[in-house]
N, C-alpha and C positions, 0 to 999 in steps of 0.2 A: 615223461609219459607215465601216467598212473599204472599201478600194477594190474589193473583190470584189463590192460592191453595184452597181457600174457595168458597162456593156457586157454586159448580159444574163448577169451572173455570171462574166464572164471578165476583170474589171477588174484582178486581180493579174497575169495574163499580159500584158495590154496595158500596164500600168505597167512591168513588167519590160522589155518590148521597147522602150518609149519611153525608159526610162532608159539602156538599152544603146545606143540610136541617138543620143540627144541629150545624154547625161550626166545625173547625178543631179538637179540643180536644174532645168535646162531641161526634162528629160523629164517631171518632175512637173508643171511649168507647162503643157506641151503636152498632157498627159493631161487635166487639168481644163479646159483651153480647148476641147479636142475634145469632151469630155462636155457642156460648156455649149453649144457650137455645135449639137450633136445634140439638145439639149433634154432630156438625161438628168438624172435626179436619183438620189441613192443609193437603191438597191433597186428602181428602176424597170426595166421590161422594154424601155424604149425612150423615144422622145420623148413628151412629153405630148400629149394629144388636140389642144389648140390648136396646138402646134408642128407636129404631123403635118398638120393641115389647112392651115397656111401653106405647108408644104413641098410638098404636093400642088398647091396653087394656083399656086405659083411654077413647078413643073414643067409645068403645063398651059399656062402662058404662055411657056414656053421659057426661063425663067431658071434659072441654076444656083443651088443652095443653098449 
């Protein structure tokens, strides 16, 4: 799946910015780590339903995600 499937269709822009900021190899690593942390999967519009529920529960208890 192309990176454009991540970050609500803005994956290529995000990848470009991360590579610019962190370098090619590290930028790609940070890109996928961030996507995983957010619970995104290629082509998804955001975190999965289960991940979203966990994030909301954490916020309700004052925890950072």
